[in-house]
Each structure stands twice: as structure tokens, then as C-alpha cells.
C-alpha positions, 0 to 999 in steps of 0.5 A: 422951707421958705428959701426952698419954696422961693427957689422953686418959684424963681426957677419956675418964673425964669422958665415960664418967662423964657418959654413965652418969649422963645416958644410962645403960648402952649409951652409950660414948665413944672418945678417940684421939690424932690424928697431929698433936701432942697433939690428940684425936679423940672419938667418942661413941655414945648412943641418947639422941642421937636427938632432938638435932641434931648441934649440940646433941649437940656442945654437950652434950659440950663443956659436960661437958668444960668443967665438968671440964677447963681451956679449953686441955685442951678445946681439944685436942679437934679432932674430935668425932663424936656419933652414935646407934648406927644412925648409927654403923653407917651411917657405919662399917659 
């Protein structure tokens, strides 16, 4: 349990740091544990995603994760949803 919590926090810290440095204020990441084993679901919201398609957004986020985490740790991210704030409102209300 402790290892899972630590990984979730580490992923969240990596993303928050990179979002601040690349996109400034207003971007955010939420990392949740899945119900299956020790996998993670990641939701990232940033206005600056707007010109990028979904694949480019995911590639960027996974590149950030690969720079700071082991391949096994990155492999624990089983759901990634990178959205603009407008897309987030349309998707989740």
C-alpha cells in the first residue's frame, strides 16, 4: 500500500512540476489509483493543450514521466486523459 501511494504522489509531483515549468499557472494533474492492482489513472488539464491533438498531448506527458520514472513505474499509468479546460467541462460537466 505504501509503495502504491508513493508512486501516485511521485507521478503527481513530476507532472505538477513539469506543467508549471512548461505551461505556467492554471494547468493541473490529478493522479488516482485504479481499482485493479497498483495501476494509476492520470487526468491532466491545461489551456496550452489546445493546439495539440490527443496523441501529441499523451506523447508529451509520457515523455515527462519517462524522464523521471523507471519504465516499470511509467507502465503503471493505464489511463491518461489530457484535456483543455473547455474539453474537461464538456466531458465532466
